[in-house]
N, C-alpha and C positions, 0 to 999 in steps of 0.2 A: 184472175184466170191464168192457168198454166200455159207457158209457151210451148211451142211444138218441140223445142229442144228438150225441155224438162220432161214433157210427157213421154217423148221417145226414150230418154234415159231411164225413166221410171219403168217403162214397159220392158226395157232391156236389162233389168236387174237380174244378176245370176241367181241360181238356186241358193238357199240358205246354207247348204253344206259347203259351198265354194269358199275358198280362201279370199276370193276377190269381192265377196259380197260387202264386207265392211268398207273396203277401199272405195268401191263404186258409190256406196251410200254417202261416204264422207265427201267425195268429190262433188256429188250432186248437191248436198246440203250447202256447200260453200258458194254455190251459184244462185241460191234462192234469194229473191227479194221478199220484202214483207208481204206484198200482195200475193206472191206465189206461195209463200208459207201458209197464208190463210186459205188459199185455194187448195193446197195440198191437204190441209186438215179436213176439208170437205170430202176428199176421196176416201178417208179412213172409214167412213160409214157405208161405203159401197159394198153391198152384200153380194154382188155378182162376181166379183174377182177378189177373193179374200187375200190372196198372196199380194196383189197390188195394193190392197188396202193396208196390209201389215207393213209392206215396204214403205208406203207413204208415212206411216207412224214412225217407223224406224229412222227414216231420213229426217223427219221433223224433230224427233228427239235428239238425233245426232247433232243437228244444228244448234239446239239449245245447250246441249252438253258442251260442245266446242266453244260456245259463247259464254260458258260458265253461268248460264241463266237457270239456276236450280229451281226458282219459283215457277217459271213457265214450263220447265221440264216436268215438275211434279203435277201441275194442273192438267197438262195434256195427258200424261200417263194415267192419272186417276180418272180422267174423262173417257179414255178409249182402250186402255190395256185389257180390260175385262172382256173385250170382244174376241180376244185371241188366246183364250186359255188352252186351246188344243194345239197351238203352235210352239214347238220346242224353242225356237229362237226368241220367244217372248222372255225366256229365262234370263237372257242377256239384259233386257230392259229391267227386269226385276232386280238383277244384281246391281245395275247402276242406281236404281231407285233406293236400294238398301244403303248404298254409299251416301245418298242424299237425305238420310233419315233426319228429321228435325232435331232429335236428341243427340245427334252425332252419328258417324258412320256405323252401320250395323255390319261389321266385318264378317262375323260367322255366317250371317244370312247371305251376304254378298258372295261368300265362297260357296255356299250350298247351291245358290242359283247358278253360279258360273259352272260348277261341276255338273249340274243337270244339263246345261246347254252343251258342254263339252262331251258329255256321254252321248248326246244325240248326234253331234257332228265332230267326231274325234280327229278329223284331218283338217279342220278349219283352223288355219294358223293364227288369225287374230283372236279366235276364241281360246286357243292355247295360251296366247300371251295374256289375254284378259284374266283367265283363271289363275295363271301364275302370278300376275300382278296383285290381285286381291288376296291371294294366299300369302304373298310376301308382305303385304300391308298388315295382314293379321299377325304374322310373325313379328313384324317391327313394332306392333302395338304392345308387345309383351306377352301375348297369348302363347300357350304351348302348342307348337306345331311339330309333329313327328319328323325327325330328319329324313326318314324314308320317304315321306310325302314330299318334302322339299326336293330331294334327289330325283324323284319321279317327275316332278314339275320341271326341274332344270333339264332333265334329259329331253323332255318334249320341246322345251324352248330351244335347246341346242340343235335339235333336228330341224326346227323351223328356221333357225339362222342359216343352217346349211342349205335349205331350200330357197331362202331369200336373204342373202348376206347383207343387203343394203338397207334393211329395215331397222331404223334406229331404235324403235320401241322395244324390239326383241332384245337388243343389247342392254338396254336399261333394265329390263325385267331380269335378265341374266345377272346383272350386277347386284340387284336386290337379293336374289336367291343365294348367290355365292357368299354375300356378306353374312346372311343368316347361317350359312354352313361353316363360317369361320375362314373362308377363302378370300381374305380381304384384298390381297394384291390382284387376284383375278377379277374381283368385283370392281376395283378402281379402273382396271384396264378396260372392262366392258363399258363402264360409264363414259370413259374418255372416247371410246369408239363410237358410242351413241352421239356424243357431242360432235364428233367429226363428221358423222353421217347426216346430221340434220341439215335440211335445205333452208337457207335463210329466206328464200323467196316464198316459202309455203306459209299459209295462214297459221297463226298460233306458234310461230317459231320461237318468239321471245318467251312465251309461257313454258314451252317444253324445255328450253335451255335453262331457265330458272329452276324447273323441276329437277333436271339432271344435276345441276350444281348443288341443289339441296340434297339429293341422294348421295352425291360424292361426299358432301360434308358429313352427312349422317354415317356413311360408311367409315370415314376416318375417325369420327367420334366413337363409333362402336369398336373399331380396332383398338383405339387408345384405351377405351374403357375395359375391354377384355384383357389388354396388356397389364393395366393397373390391377385388375381383379386377379390375374394370374400371379402377379408380383406379390400381392397381399396374401394369396393362398400359400405361396412358397415361404413367405416370411412367417406366416402363422404356423406352418408345419415345422419350420426351423425352430421357432420359439417353443413350440410344443415339445419337440425332441430335446431341446436344451433344458427345458423345465423338467421333463421326465428324467433326463440324465442327472440333473442336480438333486431331484427328489430321491432318485435311487441312491445317489451318494450320501445324502443325509440319512436315508433309511439304513444304509450299511453302517454309517458312523454310529448311529443310535444303537443298532444291533450289536456292534462291536463293544460299545460302552456298556450295554446291558450285560453282555457276556462277561466283560471284565469285572463289573460290579458283582455279578453272580459268583464268579470265581473267587473274588475277594471275600464275599460273604460266606461262601462255603469254607474257605480257608480259616476265617475267623471263627466260624461255628465249630470247625474241627478243633481249632486251638482252644476254644472255650471248653468244649467237651473234654479235651485232654487235661486241661487245668482242673476241671471239676473232678475228673477221675483221680488225678494226683492228690487233690485236697482230701477226697473221700478216703483214699488209701492212707494218706498221712494221718487223718483223724483216727481211723481204725487202728493203725499201728500204734499211735500215741496212747490211745485208750488201753490197748493191750499191755503196753509198757507200764502205764500208770497203775494198772491193776495189780502189779507185782511190787509196787513201791509203797513206802510208808505214806500215811494219809497226808502229812504236811507236804512232803515232796510231790505226792501225786497232785495235790491242789495247785502247787506252784507250777507244775508241768502243764496242767490243764489250763491254768490262767495264761501261761506263756503261749500255749497253742491257740487259745481264744484270741489273744492279742494279735498274734501273727495272722490268723485267719481274717480278723477284722481289718487289719491293715491291707492284706492282700485283696480282699473284696472292695475295700475303699479305693485302692489304686485301680482295680478292674473297672469300677463304676466311673472313675474319673476319665478313664481311657475310652470306654465304649458307650457309657450311658449319656443321654442328652439331658443332663441336669446341670444346675448352676454349681460352680466350684465351691461356693461357701456352704452349700448344703452338706458337703463332704467333711467339713471341719469336725463336727461332733463325732462321727464314727472313727475318724482318724485319731482324735484325742482319746477316745475310749480304747482303741486298739493299743495306742502307745502306753496308756495307763496300765492296762492289763499286762503288757509285756514288761513294763517297769516294775510292777508289783511282783511278778514272777521272778524277776532278776534280783530284787532286793530281798525277797523271801527266802 
């Protein structure tokens, strides 16, 4: 059976839109005994006062959530939450339930439920913090969260801090959001402020301090990871630029060599054409001269011309043709024999 004190506190619960609603529910759940918790569950089925019935469910679930008793939270939620589909504050319970999913936290679902509750009660500061916290958890899980959405949530949290600067949870949530936005120094400052504001006499102090320490370690790890990632990016860009510069140098060197080879080939081709023209002119002139000479002299002249031409083309082949040198012995001997025949004749 509920004590008069508990009954009065339950009757005096503020409206759901009030920022005091969650704090009053938390204070009430801390005072419940096991017998009072059982009696409180009986009130949930009271159809005459549905707000009081929902408040009883909210307080009871808050008790199990603060005790980290996810099994009892899930059982009571599944047993009674369906009675309050028309109440916007039920979305907060749905969000917490999504975080307790048996397969692991359903962070997108938790964010959606929290956003629905916040849309119904936009000035409820604990709801602002709750939505920001699950949104930050979604971002920390590796999911893509738009920076604009994080900035919007951070702006709401900072306004809540201005209204209630002594609330440690608001500072911790700010630290999570700042870290996701790359503002790591500001994030660490917020976490340290949350640690300073925590009251060691309050229930769950040790758990909250451990959570804040974990957040600070995560923030430092994230900052170091981003620093390393930025360093790797800069190193990669520098290596890419250096590789590009070297490749450009190699390409220019190859192009210069190609141009030089082409110029050399063009010069050799022109030289070869000039030589062939000279040879042709020499042959034509020699034939014209031999035509006016006696037969024996003409034959000797033509033999000498043939020997000279054979020797010239043998030398030309030796210089420019990719052939083995001993292949040129026969034409060289032939040229020399013809020239010697002409000289002796």
